[in-house]
Structure formats: structure tokens, C-alpha cells
PyMOL commands that place a pseudoatom at each C-alpha (Angstrom):
pseudoatom trace, name=CA, resn=MET, resi=1, chain=A, elem=C, hetatm=0, pos=[36.155, -58.119, 61.469]
pseudoatom trace, name=CA, resn=PHE, resi=2, chain=A, elem=C, hetatm=0, pos=[33.642, -57.033, 64.059]
pseudoatom trace, name=CA, resn=ARG, resi=3, chain=A, elem=C, hetatm=0, pos=[33.963, -53.329, 62.964]
pseudoatom trace, name=CA, resn=ASP, resi=4, chain=A, elem=C, hetatm=0, pos=[33.458, -54.408, 59.300]
pseudoatom trace, name=CA, resn=ASP, resi=5, chain=A, elem=C, hetatm=0, pos=[30.378, -56.470, 60.147]
pseudoatom trace, name=CA, resn=TYR, resi=6, chain=A, elem=C, hetatm=0, pos=[28.969, -53.556, 62.179]
pseudoatom trace, name=CA, resn=ILE, resi=7, chain=A, elem=C, hetatm=0, pos=[29.512, -51.068, 59.342]
pseudoatom trace, name=CA, resn=MET, resi=8, chain=A, elem=C, hetatm=0, pos=[27.890, -53.426, 56.788]
pseudoatom trace, name=CA, resn=ARG, resi=9, chain=A, elem=C, hetatm=0, pos=[24.856, -53.916, 59.048]
pseudoatom trace, name=CA, resn=MET, resi=10, chain=A, elem=C, hetatm=0, pos=[24.593, -50.159, 59.481]
pseudoatom trace, name=CA, resn=ILE, resi=11, chain=A, elem=C, hetatm=0, pos=[24.809, -49.562, 55.720]
pseudoatom trace, name=CA, resn=ARG, resi=12, chain=A, elem=C, hetatm=0, pos=[21.997, -52.131, 55.107]
pseudoatom trace, name=CA, resn=GLN, resi=13, chain=A, elem=C, hetatm=0, pos=[19.929, -50.496, 57.847]
pseudoatom trace, name=CA, resn=PHE, resi=14, chain=A, elem=C, hetatm=0, pos=[20.407, -46.985, 56.476]
pseudoatom trace, name=CA, resn=GLY, resi=15, chain=A, elem=C, hetatm=0, pos=[19.699, -48.181, 52.939]
pseudoatom trace, name=CA, resn=GLN, resi=16, chain=A, elem=C, hetatm=0, pos=[16.404, -49.706, 54.018]
pseudoatom trace, name=CA, resn=ILE, resi=17, chain=A, elem=C, hetatm=0, pos=[15.340, -46.557, 55.811]
pseudoatom trace, name=CA, resn=TYR, resi=18, chain=A, elem=C, hetatm=0, pos=[16.295, -44.379, 52.885]
pseudoatom trace, name=CA, resn=ALA, resi=19, chain=A, elem=C, hetatm=0, pos=[14.444, -46.676, 50.444]
pseudoatom trace, name=CA, resn=TYR, resi=20, chain=A, elem=C, hetatm=0, pos=[11.360, -46.442, 52.690]
pseudoatom trace, name=CA, resn=ILE, resi=21, chain=A, elem=C, hetatm=0, pos=[11.473, -42.656, 52.725]
pseudoatom trace, name=CA, resn=LEU, resi=22, chain=A, elem=C, hetatm=0, pos=[12.187, -42.533, 48.974]
pseudoatom trace, name=CA, resn=GLY, resi=23, chain=A, elem=C, hetatm=0, pos=[9.132, -44.757, 48.330]
pseudoatom trace, name=CA, resn=MET, resi=24, chain=A, elem=C, hetatm=0, pos=[6.865, -42.346, 50.276]
pseudoatom trace, name=CA, resn=ARG, resi=25, chain=A, elem=C, hetatm=0, pos=[8.372, -39.396, 48.469]
pseudoatom trace, name=CA, resn=ARG, resi=26, chain=A, elem=C, hetatm=0, pos=[7.745, -40.921, 45.032]
pseudoatom trace, name=CA, resn=ARG, resi=27, chain=A, elem=C, hetatm=0, pos=[4.063, -41.766, 46.028]
pseudoatom trace, name=CA, resn=GLY, resi=28, chain=A, elem=C, hetatm=0, pos=[3.633, -38.115, 47.167]
pseudoatom trace, name=CA, resn=GLN, resi=29, chain=A, elem=C, hetatm=0, pos=[3.191, -39.158, 50.779]
pseudoatom trace, name=CA, resn=TYR, resi=30, chain=A, elem=C, hetatm=0, pos=[5.019, -36.157, 52.005]
pseudoatom trace, name=CA, resn=PRO, resi=31, chain=A, elem=C, hetatm=0, pos=[3.650, -35.790, 55.565]
pseudoatom trace, name=CA, resn=LEU, resi=32, chain=A, elem=C, hetatm=0, pos=[4.531, -39.501, 56.284]
pseudoatom trace, name=CA, resn=ALA, resi=33, chain=A, elem=C, hetatm=0, pos=[7.986, -39.088, 54.657]
pseudoatom trace, name=CA, resn=LEU, resi=34, chain=A, elem=C, hetatm=0, pos=[8.667, -36.055, 56.844]
pseudoatom trace, name=CA, resn=ILE, resi=35, chain=A, elem=C, hetatm=0, pos=[7.613, -37.922, 59.927]
pseudoatom trace, name=CA, resn=ALA, resi=36, chain=A, elem=C, hetatm=0, pos=[9.968, -40.786, 58.995]
pseudoatom trace, name=CA, resn=ILE, resi=37, chain=A, elem=C, hetatm=0, pos=[12.800, -38.338, 58.457]
pseudoatom trace, name=CA, resn=ASP, resi=38, chain=A, elem=C, hetatm=0, pos=[12.268, -36.591, 61.755]
pseudoatom trace, name=CA, resn=ASN, resi=39, chain=A, elem=C, hetatm=0, pos=[12.230, -39.989, 63.529]
pseudoatom trace, name=CA, resn=ALA, resi=40, chain=A, elem=C, hetatm=0, pos=[15.515, -40.901, 61.740]
pseudoatom trace, name=CA, resn=TYR, resi=41, chain=A, elem=C, hetatm=0, pos=[17.112, -37.692, 62.917]
pseudoatom trace, name=CA, resn=ARG, resi=42, chain=A, elem=C, hetatm=0, pos=[16.079, -38.279, 66.411]
pseudoatom trace, name=CA, resn=GLU, resi=43, chain=A, elem=C, hetatm=0, pos=[17.388, -41.842, 66.425]
pseudoatom trace, name=CA, resn=ARG, resi=44, chain=A, elem=C, hetatm=0, pos=[20.821, -40.906, 65.045]
pseudoatom trace, name=CA, resn=LEU, resi=45, chain=A, elem=C, hetatm=0, pos=[21.365, -37.417, 66.407]
pseudoatom trace, name=CA, resn=GLY, resi=46, chain=A, elem=C, hetatm=0, pos=[18.955, -37.050, 69.247]
pseudoatom trace, name=CA, resn=LEU, resi=47, chain=A, elem=C, hetatm=0, pos=[17.360, -33.990, 67.577]
pseudoatom trace, name=CA, resn=GLY, resi=48, chain=A, elem=C, hetatm=0, pos=[14.293, -33.397, 65.483]
pseudoatom trace, name=CA, resn=SER, resi=49, chain=A, elem=C, hetatm=0, pos=[14.165, -31.931, 61.992]
pseudoatom trace, name=CA, resn=ASP, resi=50, chain=A, elem=C, hetatm=0, pos=[13.915, -28.220, 62.977]
pseudoatom trace, name=CA, resn=ALA, resi=51, chain=A, elem=C, hetatm=0, pos=[16.776, -28.483, 65.397]
pseudoatom trace, name=CA, resn=VAL, resi=52, chain=A, elem=C, hetatm=0, pos=[18.999, -30.234, 62.891]
pseudoatom trace, name=CA, resn=ALA, resi=53, chain=A, elem=C, hetatm=0, pos=[18.272, -27.560, 60.203]
pseudoatom trace, name=CA, resn=ALA, resi=54, chain=A, elem=C, hetatm=0, pos=[19.375, -24.863, 62.668]
pseudoatom trace, name=CA, resn=LEU, resi=55, chain=A, elem=C, hetatm=0, pos=[22.855, -26.395, 63.079]
pseudoatom trace, name=CA, resn=SER, resi=56, chain=A, elem=C, hetatm=0, pos=[25.931, -25.679, 61.019]
pseudoatom trace, name=CA, resn=ASP, resi=57, chain=A, elem=C, hetatm=0, pos=[27.445, -28.504, 59.014]
pseudoatom trace, name=CA, resn=SER, resi=58, chain=A, elem=C, hetatm=0, pos=[30.444, -28.580, 61.458]
pseudoatom trace, name=CA, resn=GLN, resi=59, chain=A, elem=C, hetatm=0, pos=[28.005, -28.969, 64.429]
pseudoatom trace, name=CA, resn=ILE, resi=60, chain=A, elem=C, hetatm=0, pos=[26.227, -31.812, 62.640]
pseudoatom trace, name=CA, resn=LEU, resi=61, chain=A, elem=C, hetatm=0, pos=[29.529, -33.515, 61.883]
pseudoatom trace, name=CA, resn=ALA, resi=62, chain=A, elem=C, hetatm=0, pos=[30.469, -33.148, 65.558]
pseudoatom trace, name=CA, resn=LEU, resi=63, chain=A, elem=C, hetatm=0, pos=[27.294, -34.977, 66.631]
pseudoatom trace, name=CA, resn=VAL, resi=64, chain=A, elem=C, hetatm=0, pos=[27.786, -37.679, 63.984]
pseudoatom trace, name=CA, resn=ARG, resi=65, chain=A, elem=C, hetatm=0, pos=[31.388, -38.274, 65.124]
pseudoatom trace, name=CA, resn=PHE, resi=66, chain=A, elem=C, hetatm=0, pos=[30.400, -38.301, 68.784]
pseudoatom trace, name=CA, resn=GLY, resi=67, chain=A, elem=C, hetatm=0, pos=[27.774, -40.904, 68.176]
pseudoatom trace, name=CA, resn=GLU, resi=68, chain=A, elem=C, hetatm=0, pos=[29.933, -43.190, 66.043]
pseudoatom trace, name=CA, resn=THR, resi=69, chain=A, elem=C, hetatm=0, pos=[33.162, -43.953, 67.961]
pseudoatom trace, name=CA, resn=ASN, resi=70, chain=A, elem=C, hetatm=0, pos=[34.071, -47.059, 65.990]
pseudoatom trace, name=CA, resn=GLY, resi=71, chain=A, elem=C, hetatm=0, pos=[35.118, -45.170, 62.806]
pseudoatom trace, name=CA, resn=SER, resi=72, chain=A, elem=C, hetatm=0, pos=[31.757, -45.440, 61.053]
pseudoatom trace, name=CA, resn=TRP, resi=73, chain=A, elem=C, hetatm=0, pos=[31.007, -41.727, 61.121]
pseudoatom trace, name=CA, resn=ARG, resi=74, chain=A, elem=C, hetatm=0, pos=[31.395, -41.431, 57.331]
pseudoatom trace, name=CA, resn=GLU, resi=75, chain=A, elem=C, hetatm=0, pos=[28.538, -43.895, 56.693]
pseudoatom trace, name=CA, resn=THR, resi=76, chain=A, elem=C, hetatm=0, pos=[26.368, -42.135, 59.289]
pseudoatom trace, name=CA, resn=GLY, resi=77, chain=A, elem=C, hetatm=0, pos=[27.249, -38.703, 57.831]
pseudoatom trace, name=CA, resn=ALA, resi=78, chain=A, elem=C, hetatm=0, pos=[26.197, -39.802, 54.389]
pseudoatom trace, name=CA, resn=PHE, resi=79, chain=A, elem=C, hetatm=0, pos=[22.919, -41.052, 55.804]
pseudoatom trace, name=CA, resn=VAL, resi=80, chain=A, elem=C, hetatm=0, pos=[22.207, -37.770, 57.538]
pseudoatom trace, name=CA, resn=ALA, resi=81, chain=A, elem=C, hetatm=0, pos=[23.059, -35.997, 54.315]
pseudoatom trace, name=CA, resn=SER, resi=82, chain=A, elem=C, hetatm=0, pos=[20.484, -38.217, 52.561]
pseudoatom trace, name=CA, resn=LEU, resi=83, chain=A, elem=C, hetatm=0, pos=[17.800, -37.270, 55.109]
pseudoatom trace, name=CA, resn=LEU, resi=84, chain=A, elem=C, hetatm=0, pos=[18.588, -33.533, 54.591]
pseudoatom trace, name=CA, resn=TYR, resi=85, chain=A, elem=C, hetatm=0, pos=[18.463, -34.015, 50.855]
pseudoatom trace, name=CA, resn=SER, resi=86, chain=A, elem=C, hetatm=0, pos=[15.136, -35.902, 50.945]
pseudoatom trace, name=CA, resn=GLU, resi=87, chain=A, elem=C, hetatm=0, pos=[13.642, -33.256, 53.207]
pseudoatom trace, name=CA, resn=ALA, resi=88, chain=A, elem=C, hetatm=0, pos=[14.905, -30.516, 50.922]
pseudoatom trace, name=CA, resn=VAL, resi=89, chain=A, elem=C, hetatm=0, pos=[13.281, -32.178, 47.908]
pseudoatom trace, name=CA, resn=ILE, resi=90, chain=A, elem=C, hetatm=0, pos=[9.944, -32.471, 49.670]
pseudoatom trace, name=CA, resn=LEU, resi=91, chain=A, elem=C, hetatm=0, pos=[9.937, -28.925, 50.910]
pseudoatom trace, name=CA, resn=GLN, resi=92, chain=A, elem=C, hetatm=0, pos=[10.890, -27.633, 47.469]
pseudoatom trace, name=CA, resn=GLU, resi=93, chain=A, elem=C, hetatm=0, pos=[8.054, -29.627, 45.898]
pseudoatom trace, name=CA, resn=GLN, resi=94, chain=A, elem=C, hetatm=0, pos=[5.699, -28.223, 48.502]
pseudoatom trace, name=CA, resn=GLY, resi=95, chain=A, elem=C, hetatm=0, pos=[6.654, -24.665, 47.451]
pseudoatom trace, name=CA, resn=GLN, resi=96, chain=A, elem=C, hetatm=0, pos=[8.884, -23.952, 50.567]
pseudoatom trace, name=CA, resn=PRO, resi=97, chain=A, elem=C, hetatm=0, pos=[12.205, -22.918, 48.977]
pseudoatom trace, name=CA, resn=ASP, resi=98, chain=A, elem=C, hetatm=0, pos=[13.231, -20.867, 52.052]
pseudoatom trace, name=CA, resn=ASP, resi=99, chain=A, elem=C, hetatm=0, pos=[13.169, -24.078, 54.099]
pseudoatom trace, name=CA, resn=ALA, resi=100, chain=A, elem=C, hetatm=0, pos=[14.521, -26.312, 51.318]
pseudoatom trace, name=CA, resn=THR, resi=101, chain=A, elem=C, hetatm=0, pos=[17.670, -24.371, 50.478]
pseudoatom trace, name=CA, resn=PRO, resi=102, chain=A, elem=C, hetatm=0, pos=[19.337, -24.428, 53.894]
pseudoatom trace, name=CA, resn=ARG, resi=103, chain=A, elem=C, hetatm=0, pos=[18.773, -28.187, 54.114]
pseudoatom trace, name=CA, resn=ALA, resi=104, chain=A, elem=C, hetatm=0, pos=[20.185, -28.711, 50.604]
pseudoatom trace, name=CA, resn=MET, resi=105, chain=A, elem=C, hetatm=0, pos=[23.213, -26.682, 51.582]
pseudoatom trace, name=CA, resn=LEU, resi=106, chain=A, elem=C, hetatm=0, pos=[23.751, -28.660, 54.749]
pseudoatom trace, name=CA, resn=SER, resi=107, chain=A, elem=C, hetatm=0, pos=[23.344, -31.924, 52.825]
pseudoatom trace, name=CA, resn=LEU, resi=108, chain=A, elem=C, hetatm=0, pos=[25.894, -30.878, 50.221]
pseudoatom trace, name=CA, resn=GLN, resi=109, chain=A, elem=C, hetatm=0, pos=[28.434, -29.714, 52.786]
pseudoatom trace, name=CA, resn=LEU, resi=110, chain=A, elem=C, hetatm=0, pos=[28.066, -32.905, 54.873]
pseudoatom trace, name=CA, resn=LEU, resi=111, chain=A, elem=C, hetatm=0, pos=[28.294, -35.012, 51.716]
pseudoatom trace, name=CA, resn=LEU, resi=112, chain=A, elem=C, hetatm=0, pos=[31.485, -33.337, 50.636]
pseudoatom trace, name=CA, resn=GLU, resi=113, chain=A, elem=C, hetatm=0, pos=[33.079, -33.853, 54.092]
pseudoatom trace, name=CA, resn=CYS, resi=114, chain=A, elem=C, hetatm=0, pos=[32.265, -37.524, 54.004]
pseudoatom trace, name=CA, resn=ASP, resi=115, chain=A, elem=C, hetatm=0, pos=[33.522, -37.876, 50.425]
pseudoatom trace, name=CA, resn=LEU, resi=116, chain=A, elem=C, hetatm=0, pos=[36.818, -36.073, 51.224]
pseudoatom trace, name=CA, resn=ALA, resi=117, chain=A, elem=C, hetatm=0, pos=[37.467, -38.392, 54.145]
pseudoatom trace, name=CA, resn=SER, resi=118, chain=A, elem=C, hetatm=0, pos=[38.261, -41.387, 51.936]
pseudoatom trace, name=CA, resn=ASP, resi=119, chain=A, elem=C, hetatm=0, pos=[38.814, -42.300, 48.245]
pseudoatom trace, name=CA, resn=GLN, resi=120, chain=A, elem=C, hetatm=0, pos=[36.406, -45.209, 48.804]
pseudoatom trace, name=CA, resn=PRO, resi=121, chain=A, elem=C, hetatm=0, pos=[32.898, -44.733, 47.237]
pseudoatom trace, name=CA, resn=LEU, resi=122, chain=A, elem=C, hetatm=0, pos=[30.130, -43.564, 49.451]
pseudoatom trace, name=CA, resn=PRO, resi=123, chain=A, elem=C, hetatm=0, pos=[27.164, -45.930, 50.263]
pseudoatom trace, name=CA, resn=GLU, resi=124, chain=A, elem=C, hetatm=0, pos=[24.404, -46.000, 47.657]
pseudoatom trace, name=CA, resn=TYR, resi=125, chain=A, elem=C, hetatm=0, pos=[22.083, -44.102, 49.881]
pseudoatom trace, name=CA, resn=ALA, resi=126, chain=A, elem=C, hetatm=0, pos=[24.331, -40.981, 49.739]
pseudoatom trace, name=CA, resn=PRO, resi=127, chain=A, elem=C, hetatm=0, pos=[22.516, -38.172, 48.033]
pseudoatom trace, name=CA, resn=PRO, resi=128, chain=A, elem=C, hetatm=0, pos=[23.393, -37.300, 44.487]
pseudoatom trace, name=CA, resn=ARG, resi=129, chain=A, elem=C, hetatm=0, pos=[25.881, -34.479, 44.421]
pseudoatom trace, name=CA, resn=ASP, resi=130, chain=A, elem=C, hetatm=0, pos=[25.012, -33.051, 41.042]
pseudoatom trace, name=CA, resn=GLU, resi=131, chain=A, elem=C, hetatm=0, pos=[21.318, -32.877, 42.009]
pseudoatom trace, name=CA, resn=LEU, resi=132, chain=A, elem=C, hetatm=0, pos=[22.185, -30.963, 45.116]
pseudoatom trace, name=CA, resn=LEU, resi=133, chain=A, elem=C, hetatm=0, pos=[24.236, -28.595, 43.092]
pseudoatom trace, name=CA, resn=GLY, resi=134, chain=A, elem=C, hetatm=0, pos=[21.332, -28.136, 40.741]
pseudoatom trace, name=CA, resn=MET, resi=135, chain=A, elem=C, hetatm=0, pos=[19.053, -27.359, 43.623]
pseudoatom trace, name=CA, resn=LEU, resi=136, chain=A, elem=C, hetatm=0, pos=[21.551, -24.705, 44.794]
pseudoatom trace, name=CA, resn=SER, resi=137, chain=A, elem=C, hetatm=0, pos=[22.340, -23.254, 41.347]
pseudoatom trace, name=CA, resn=ASP, resi=138, chain=A, elem=C, hetatm=0, pos=[20.923, -19.798, 42.375]
pseudoatom trace, name=CA, resn=TYR, resi=139, chain=A, elem=C, hetatm=0, pos=[22.762, -19.942, 45.702]
pseudoatom trace, name=CA, resn=GLU, resi=140, chain=A, elem=C, hetatm=0, pos=[26.320, -18.634, 46.222]
pseudoatom trace, name=CA, resn=LEU, resi=141, chain=A, elem=C, hetatm=0, pos=[28.315, -21.487, 47.649]
pseudoatom trace, name=CA, resn=PRO, resi=142, chain=A, elem=C, hetatm=0, pos=[30.754, -20.777, 50.402]
pseudoatom trace, name=CA, resn=ALA, resi=143, chain=A, elem=C, hetatm=0, pos=[34.469, -20.783, 49.369]
pseudoatom trace, name=CA, resn=LYS, resi=144, chain=A, elem=C, hetatm=0, pos=[35.130, -23.870, 51.506]
pseudoatom trace, name=CA, resn=THR, resi=145, chain=A, elem=C, hetatm=0, pos=[32.399, -25.702, 49.694]
pseudoatom trace, name=CA, resn=ARG, resi=146, chain=A, elem=C, hetatm=0, pos=[33.829, -24.792, 46.303]
pseudoatom trace, name=CA, resn=ALA, resi=147, chain=A, elem=C, hetatm=0, pos=[37.351, -25.772, 47.499]
pseudoatom trace, name=CA, resn=ALA, resi=148, chain=A, elem=C, hetatm=0, pos=[36.065, -29.232, 48.515]
pseudoatom trace, name=CA, resn=LEU, resi=149, chain=A, elem=C, hetatm=0, pos=[34.252, -29.526, 45.160]
pseudoatom trace, name=CA, resn=PHE, resi=150, chain=A, elem=C, hetatm=0, pos=[37.521, -28.702, 43.326]
pseudoatom trace, name=CA, resn=THR, resi=151, chain=A, elem=C, hetatm=0, pos=[39.380, -31.459, 45.151]
pseudoatom trace, name=CA, resn=LEU, resi=152, chain=A, elem=C, hetatm=0, pos=[36.710, -34.017, 44.532]
pseudoatom trace, name=CA, resn=LEU, resi=153, chain=A, elem=C, hetatm=0, pos=[36.129, -33.169, 40.883]
pseudoatom trace, name=CA, resn=ALA, resi=154, chain=A, elem=C, hetatm=0, pos=[39.922, -33.422, 40.295]
pseudoatom trace, name=CA, resn=ARG, resi=155, chain=A, elem=C, hetatm=0, pos=[40.034, -36.733, 42.073]
pseudoatom trace, name=CA, resn=ALA, resi=156, chain=A, elem=C, hetatm=0, pos=[37.094, -38.069, 40.003]
pseudoatom trace, name=CA, resn=GLY, resi=157, chain=A, elem=C, hetatm=0, pos=[38.851, -37.115, 36.764]
pseudoatom trace, name=CA, resn=ARG, resi=158, chain=A, elem=C, hetatm=0, pos=[36.423, -34.363, 35.882]
pseudoatom trace, name=CA, resn=TYR, resi=159, chain=A, elem=C, hetatm=0, pos=[39.295, -31.992, 35.181]
pseudoatom trace, name=CA, resn=ALA, resi=160, chain=A, elem=C, hetatm=0, pos=[37.451, -29.325, 33.185]
pseudoatom trace, name=CA, resn=HIS, resi=161, chain=A, elem=C, hetatm=0, pos=[34.765, -29.015, 35.877]
pseudoatom trace, name=CA, resn=ALA, resi=162, chain=A, elem=C, hetatm=0, pos=[37.499, -28.754, 38.533]
pseudoatom trace, name=CA, resn=GLU, resi=163, chain=A, elem=C, hetatm=0, pos=[39.196, -26.051, 36.538]
pseudoatom trace, name=CA, resn=ASP, resi=164, chain=A, elem=C, hetatm=0, pos=[35.929, -24.098, 36.427]
pseudoatom trace, name=CA, resn=VAL, resi=165, chain=A, elem=C, hetatm=0, pos=[35.571, -24.188, 40.178]
pseudoatom trace, name=CA, resn=LEU, resi=166, chain=A, elem=C, hetatm=0, pos=[39.293, -23.212, 40.554]
pseudoatom trace, name=CA, resn=ALA, resi=167, chain=A, elem=C, hetatm=0, pos=[38.779, -20.237, 38.273]
pseudoatom trace, name=CA, resn=VAL, resi=168, chain=A, elem=C, hetatm=0, pos=[35.899, -18.959, 40.509]
pseudoatom trace, name=CA, resn=LEU, resi=169, chain=A, elem=C, hetatm=0, pos=[38.019, -19.328, 43.588]
pseudoatom trace, name=CA, resn=LEU, resi=170, chain=A, elem=C, hetatm=0, pos=[40.977, -17.521, 41.994]
pseudoatom trace, name=CA, resn=ASP, resi=171, chain=A, elem=C, hetatm=0, pos=[38.704, -14.707, 40.813]
pseudoatom trace, name=CA, resn=GLU, resi=172, chain=A, elem=C, hetatm=0, pos=[37.614, -14.172, 44.454]
pseudoatom trace, name=CA, resn=ARG, resi=173, chain=A, elem=C, hetatm=0, pos=[41.088, -14.577, 45.911]
pseudoatom trace, name=CA, resn=PRO, resi=174, chain=A, elem=C, hetatm=0, pos=[43.588, -13.827, 43.201]
pseudoatom trace, name=CA, resn=THR, resi=175, chain=A, elem=C, hetatm=0, pos=[46.530, -13.257, 45.547]
pseudoatom trace, name=CA, resn=ASP, resi=176, chain=A, elem=C, hetatm=0, pos=[45.930, -16.251, 47.868]
pseudoatom trace, name=CA, resn=ALA, resi=177, chain=A, elem=C, hetatm=0, pos=[49.271, -18.039, 47.847]
pseudoatom trace, name=CA, resn=GLY, resi=178, chain=A, elem=C, hetatm=0, pos=[47.770, -21.287, 49.149]
pseudoatom trace, name=CA, resn=LEU, resi=179, chain=A, elem=C, hetatm=0, pos=[45.108, -21.326, 46.515]
pseudoatom trace, name=CA, resn=ILE, resi=180, chain=A, elem=C, hetatm=0, pos=[47.540, -20.493, 43.763]
pseudoatom trace, name=CA, resn=GLY, resi=181, chain=A, elem=C, hetatm=0, pos=[49.844, -23.278, 44.984]
pseudoatom trace, name=CA, resn=ALA, resi=182, chain=A, elem=C, hetatm=0, pos=[46.942, -25.753, 44.935]
pseudoatom trace, name=CA, resn=GLY, resi=183, chain=A, elem=C, hetatm=0, pos=[46.177, -24.678, 41.353]
pseudoatom trace, name=CA, resn=VAL, resi=184, chain=A, elem=C, hetatm=0, pos=[49.817, -25.168, 40.275]
pseudoatom trace, name=CA, resn=SER, resi=185, chain=A, elem=C, hetatm=0, pos=[49.875, -28.601, 41.930]
pseudoatom trace, name=CA, resn=PHE, resi=186, chain=A, elem=C, hetatm=0, pos=[46.652, -29.513, 40.141]
pseudoatom trace, name=CA, resn=TYR, resi=187, chain=A, elem=C, hetatm=0, pos=[47.976, -28.618, 36.635]
pseudoatom trace, name=CA, resn=GLU, resi=188, chain=A, elem=C, hetatm=0, pos=[51.419, -30.117, 37.396]
pseudoatom trace, name=CA, resn=GLY, resi=189, chain=A, elem=C, hetatm=0, pos=[49.670, -33.397, 38.451]
pseudoatom trace, name=CA, resn=LEU, resi=190, chain=A, elem=C, hetatm=0, pos=[47.651, -33.444, 35.234]
pseudoatom trace, name=CA, resn=LEU, resi=191, chain=A, elem=C, hetatm=0, pos=[50.839, -33.320, 33.181]
pseudoatom trace, name=CA, resn=ASP, resi=192, chain=A, elem=C, hetatm=0, pos=[51.648, -36.744, 34.589]
pseudoatom trace, name=CA, resn=ARG, resi=193, chain=A, elem=C, hetatm=0, pos=[48.396, -38.133, 33.115]
pseudoatom trace, name=CA, resn=ASP, resi=194, chain=A, elem=C, hetatm=0, pos=[48.237, -39.657, 29.661]
pseudoatom trace, name=CA, resn=ASP, resi=195, chain=A, elem=C, hetatm=0, pos=[46.572, -37.773, 26.857]
pseudoatom trace, name=CA, resn=ALA, resi=196, chain=A, elem=C, hetatm=0, pos=[43.511, -40.080, 26.805]
pseudoatom trace, name=CA, resn=ASP, resi=197, chain=A, elem=C, hetatm=0, pos=[42.802, -39.414, 30.467]
pseudoatom trace, name=CA, resn=LEU, resi=198, chain=A, elem=C, hetatm=0, pos=[43.113, -35.667, 29.976]
pseudoatom trace, name=CA, resn=GLU, resi=199, chain=A, elem=C, hetatm=0, pos=[40.812, -35.768, 26.964]
pseudoatom trace, name=CA, resn=ALA, resi=200, chain=A, elem=C, hetatm=0, pos=[38.284, -37.802, 28.886]
pseudoatom trace, name=CA, resn=GLY, resi=201, chain=A, elem=C, hetatm=0, pos=[38.428, -35.247, 31.629]
pseudoatom trace, name=CA, resn=GLY, resi=202, chain=A, elem=C, hetatm=0, pos=[37.800, -32.394, 29.247]
pseudoatom trace, name=CA, resn=LEU, resi=203, chain=A, elem=C, hetatm=0, pos=[41.144, -30.724, 29.569]
pseudoatom trace, name=CA, resn=PRO, resi=204, chain=A, elem=C, hetatm=0, pos=[43.612, -31.514, 26.742]
pseudoatom trace, name=CA, resn=ARG, resi=205, chain=A, elem=C, hetatm=0, pos=[47.342, -31.272, 27.425]
pseudoatom trace, name=CA, resn=ASP, resi=206, chain=A, elem=C, hetatm=0, pos=[47.869, -27.958, 25.564]
pseudoatom trace, name=CA, resn=GLU, resi=207, chain=A, elem=C, hetatm=0, pos=[45.208, -26.334, 27.708]
pseudoatom trace, name=CA, resn=VAL, resi=208, chain=A, elem=C, hetatm=0, pos=[46.823, -27.709, 30.854]
pseudoatom trace, name=CA, resn=LEU, resi=209, chain=A, elem=C, hetatm=0, pos=[50.171, -26.287, 29.806]
pseudoatom trace, name=CA, resn=ALA, resi=210, chain=A, elem=C, hetatm=0, pos=[48.662, -22.958, 28.971]
pseudoatom trace, name=CA, resn=ALA, resi=211, chain=A, elem=C, hetatm=0, pos=[46.840, -22.711, 32.274]
pseudoatom trace, name=CA, resn=LEU, resi=212, chain=A, elem=C, hetatm=0, pos=[49.891, -23.711, 34.255]
pseudoatom trace, name=CA, resn=THR, resi=213, chain=A, elem=C, hetatm=0, pos=[52.001, -21.196, 32.482]
pseudoatom trace, name=CA, resn=ALA, resi=214, chain=A, elem=C, hetatm=0, pos=[49.519, -18.387, 33.255]
pseudoatom trace, name=CA, resn=LEU, resi=215, chain=A, elem=C, hetatm=0, pos=[49.269, -19.358, 36.848]
pseudoatom trace, name=CA, resn=ARG, resi=216, chain=A, elem=C, hetatm=0, pos=[52.983, -19.520, 37.342]
pseudoatom trace, name=CA, resn=ALA, resi=217, chain=A, elem=C, hetatm=0, pos=[53.209, -16.058, 35.762]
pseudoatom trace, name=CA, resn=THR, resi=218, chain=A, elem=C, hetatm=0, pos=[50.799, -14.884, 38.432]
pseudoatom trace, name=CA, resn=VAL, resi=219, chain=A, elem=C, hetatm=0, pos=[53.162, -16.137, 41.127]
pseudoatom trace, name=CA, resn=VAL, resi=220, chain=A, elem=C, hetatm=0, pos=[56.132, -14.272, 39.536]
pseudoatom trace, name=CA, resn=THR, resi=221, chain=A, elem=C, hetatm=0, pos=[54.116, -11.117, 39.193]
pseudoatom trace, name=CA, resn=ASP, resi=222, chain=A, elem=C, hetatm=0, pos=[53.029, -11.231, 42.755]
pseudoatom trace, name=CA, resn=ASN, resi=223, chain=A, elem=C, hetatm=0, pos=[56.590, -11.725, 44.033]
pseudoatom trace, name=CA, resn=SER, resi=224, chain=A, elem=C, hetatm=0, pos=[58.063, -8.988, 41.760]
for i in range(1, 224): cmd.bond("trace and resi %d" % i, "trace and resi %d" % (i + 1))
show_as sticks, trace
zoom trace
């Protein structure tokens, strides 16, 4: 009960801070918004904006986990991702894409890690994944990022989009047994869904069967 109350208070606090920053962003008060973001970083991670941007996503996650020993790291991670996203948007609007892109990438990777950790929805202040992907449309995403996207899209019922990501991964690593196995499991799992669910996800049953057959043939070819 205490843990749940603590997390709910934290979510409310983070939501209020994010709403405050968002308000300044929308009013074009960029310098004030960047100061608020920097202060929020320092309060949660003990580092300022430039220092946070210089870290890898795994290093940021380690800081988040270290600071939240009661199991609330996912909520804090989503908050840090929202700060990175807000900062990236401001820097992009100020004509600083070289500074915006790394922050957007960190935000996306952190967001995906938080999302993968549970099938429960992330807090409302979590940054919008599709908008981050749009900001990074000209940027080549790392394989681990695309693998996480594949898992999350499949879990969300966006089967056609998940298949698109899987296809890119398989193009890059056509003989990766683990990746092929994940693809086979994906299609086999879809066969257990009803037709309406598959249609809603953009991947009709006949396409699932065709893709599964082709992927299984790849395994046979590789083993022959």
C-alpha cells in the first residue's frame, strides 16, 4: 500500500512538472522551459542537461534504477524520457537538429525500455512514441531499438507495422537463428488470433500463413 501511494504521488508530481514545461513550450518560452528541464534532470539524476545528453541510454537507466530502489524506476524512466523529448522538440524548433536528434534517440530508447518492462500502460506524461519516431525518420535506428519496437508493436496488435520492422531486421541479419526464431514465434502466435483481430492489425490470415511458410523455408535452407 505504501509503495502504491508513493508511486501515485510520484506520477502526479511528474505530471505536474511535465505540464508546466509543456505550457512554456507551447507559449514559446524556450529559455525558461530549458531551465526547468535542466532543474528536473538535476533533481532526479543529479546531472544537468548537457551531462545527461552525453550518457548512453543504459547509463541513464542505471542512474534511474539506482535512484528508485522501491520499484518505481519505470515511472521515473518515463519522466526522464519526457524531459529528453521536450528538450529535443525545443532544440529542433530552435534550428539545432544536431543537438535535438541525440536527445530524441535517448528518449525513444528509454521509453522503449520502460514500456517493455510491463504490459501496464505508461503514465500520461510519457512521450509519444510515434512522434519520436517521426523526429528520427532520417536517422538509422540501432538494431536493439528496432527489436524492441517489433516486440511492442506486436504486443499492441499493430501486426503489419511489427512485420515491417521484422523485415528490416531480417534484411540486415538474414541468418540470425534467434531473430528467425522470434519471427516464426510471432507468426505462429498470430495464427491463434481470430480473423477480426488479424484484420484490425493489418495482417490477414493468408498473409500470416504465407510469411510463416517463407520464414520456415529459410530455416530449412540454412540447415541444408
